[in-house]
N, C-alpha and C positions, 0 to 999 in steps of 0.2 A: 764849202759847196754852195753854189748859187742855185737856188731852187726856182721853180716857176713863180712862186710867191715873191721871191726876191726880185725877179725880173719885173713882175707887175708893180712892185713898190717903186722901182726905178722908172716905171712907165715904158719899159722895153717890151717888144714883141718877141724877141729871140735872143739867144745867147750871143749871136753875132753882133747885135746892137751893144751888148755889154763889152765885147771885145773892142768895138769901135770907140766906146767910152774910155777904155784903157789907153788906146792910141791918142785920142783927143786930149786926155789928161797930160800925156807926155809932151805933145805938141804945144800945149798951153803952159808948160813949165811946172805943172803940178805933179812932180815926180813922186813925192811921198804918197799922194793919192793913188797914182798908178800902181805903185808897189802894193799898197793895201788892197786895191781892187783885184790885182792878179793873185795875191796870196789868199783871197777868199775862195778862189776856185779849187775844186778837188783835183786830184791827179789826172783823171780822165779829161776834165774840162781844161786843164792847163795844156794837155797834149792837143786838144782841139784848138785852143787859142793859138798855139805856136804854128800849127798847120794853117790856120786862118791867116796869121800874119805873114807866113811864107808864101801862101798861094794867092793871096789877094784880099782886098777889103771891099767894103760897100761903096756906093757911088761917090761919097765925099772924100775918099782917101786916094792918094796917089802913090806911086812907087817910092818916093822919098819918105813919106810917112811910114811906109812899111819897113824900109831899111832902118829908119830912126827908132822905130818901136823895137825891132829885134836887137839892134845895137844897144839900146838902153837896157833891155831885159838881160842881155848877156853881160854887159859891162858892170852892171850893178848886182850881178850874181843873184838876180831874182829867180831865175829858172834853174839854178843848181840845187 
């Protein structure tokens, strides 16, 4: 589970910033880090993350990054 304290340690203001960090890790080729970050989420947060990846991102992400994040999570069985 990612707590408010964890978010503060990452210097994030919201859980959505953490989700963006997962996506950026994949884009930058840091796949092990992305898996680790995703697996730190509890079940409810994982569901929120998937909804976030499906519905859209913050201002710095585009549709391609959304597709690539979902593809990575599915292909690497991170979400199973």
